N, C-alpha and C positions, 0 to 999 in steps of 0.2 A: 556578469558575473566570471572572477577569475575561476580557475581551473586550478583548485589548491589539493592536495594531497589527499585531505582527509572529505573533501567530495570523490575524488576518485575511488579513494577508498568504500565509503558509502555506495558509492553505483556500483561498485565490484559484488558489493553483497546482496544489493536487488536485484543485479543482475543474477545472482547464481540461486537465490528465493524463487525468481521469477521462470526459470528452465526449470520447470517443473520435469521436465524428458531429459536432461542432462546432456541434451548433444549440443551444447557448447554455442547454439541458437535462441534467437528469442524468436517467438512467430505467435499469429492470433491464438493458433491451439494453447501453448501458454498460457494467455491469459485468460481464455477461455475457460480452461481447470481449473485453473486460480480464482475463478468467480463463484467455480463448482465446490472448491473446498472453503468457502466460508458458508455458502449455501448449507451443505451437507456438515457441516460443524455444529449448527446449529437447527440442522432439523428446517428447514427454510424450504419448503414446498416451492417448487420451479413455478409454479403457476401465479406464484404473489406477487404483488405490482414492487416488493420489496427485491424479488431475486431476479426478476425483470429490468431495475434499474442497478441492479449490482453488474449483469450480465453488459447493460448497455455500456454504465461507468469505463469498465474495464475493457470492452470497445474501443471505445472514447479514447483512451489511454493510448491502447496501442494505435489507433489510426495516429495521432496525433505522435508519439515516436515515429511511424513508419514516414509519416509526412516530414519531419526535420530530422531526418535522415539524409546522405548522399547516398545511399545506394537505392538501388534498381529493386533493387531485392522482396523480396513479402517476407523476408527475416532479417534479423537484427544481431551482430556478434558484438563481444562484448566493447570494441572501442568504440563502435557506432551506435550503441546505446549509452556510451558514456558521452559522446557527441548531443543527441537528441536531447537526454536527459537535462545535461547543461544550455542544451539553447530553452528548452521548455521552460526551466527554472528561472532563467534569466528572461525571458519573455514577459512580461509583467500585463500584460493585454490576454496573456493564458492560465490567469490564477482562477478563473472559473474551474476551468481540466485538474488545474491541481486541485482544488479542495473536490473535485466529485467525486474521487477515488474514496477520499475517507470519510465524506457524506452519505456516500453507496453502503460502504462497510459499517459505518454505523448503523444505519435504519436497517439491515439484514441484521445486525448481533443486537437490535433493540427488544428483544422476543415478546416481551410484555408488552410493548406500546407504551411504557410509560417517560419516552423522552432521555432516554439514559441507560447505557451498558452497564451491566456489573460482571464484578470479575469472574464467574462461573460461562459466560458467553464469550468474555474477550480467552480464555485460561482454551476453551473449547477452542476456539477459531487457532489461537498459540500454539497449542500442540498442535492441529492441524495440518503445522507451516512449520510443523521439526524446533518449535523453541522451547527450550527447558522450561518447564513449570518455575522453578527459582525467580530465574531471569526474567519470563513474563510477570511476575509479580511484583517485580520490582519497578517495570516498568509501567506498569499501569497504576501503580502507586503514584510513580514517580508522574504521568497525567493527569491525574486527578487533583490537578492543582487543587480546589477550592477542598480537598480532604474531606470529600461527604461519603464516598465509598463508590460512588460510580463513575463514571466516564460522562461529560456531554457531546454534544457536539462540535462543540465549540473547542474540548479540551483537544477529542482528536483532529482537526480542522488544525489548528496549530500548533502539536504535536508533530502533523507530519511536515507542515511548513517548516516550522525550525528543523525536522532533521535535512533538510533538504538543504538548506544554510545556514546554518547556526557549524564550524569547524569544529563540535565534540564529537565524537566518532562514537559513547556511548549514548546519547540523544537516544531518549525512546521509543522515539517517535518510528522510526525504522519498523518496531514489532508490531504496529497495524499492517506492514506490506510485507513481514517475512525477514525481513533484513534487520534480526537482532543481535 
């Protein structure tokens, strides 16, 4: 995958959104906090399988980013994150890992277990991720490709995949993980 200016900007947005403690590095603690942000946004009990799956998905994502980096540190700076993310996205054998985050977020936000995410749960999560409500609503509507007023698991996965590879800087899929 070529390193386009749009990909660099998106990676930078993700880095900023995921650097929860604003120390200029990503660590496992940042990803633990990010999972906790989703869990608390919808009052998901930490003992529920969805909460454990959410944490596991973020842990796996973090582990994969670390393994894809050249550094020997347990943290990634912006440039290392960019290279690791690029490596993950361009490796087709890692598609299950790429999809694991939106799947886990979907199941955490599917609070009524109806196999769909409504705008209330989505807005609760994006609010905790500091995405302004008007922008979050716009992203929700754009991701709701069938227009039924809900996000399906497939719609979330597709939005996340496209966010990572389509050169559109305003693609709504980044809202899933705070990069909107």
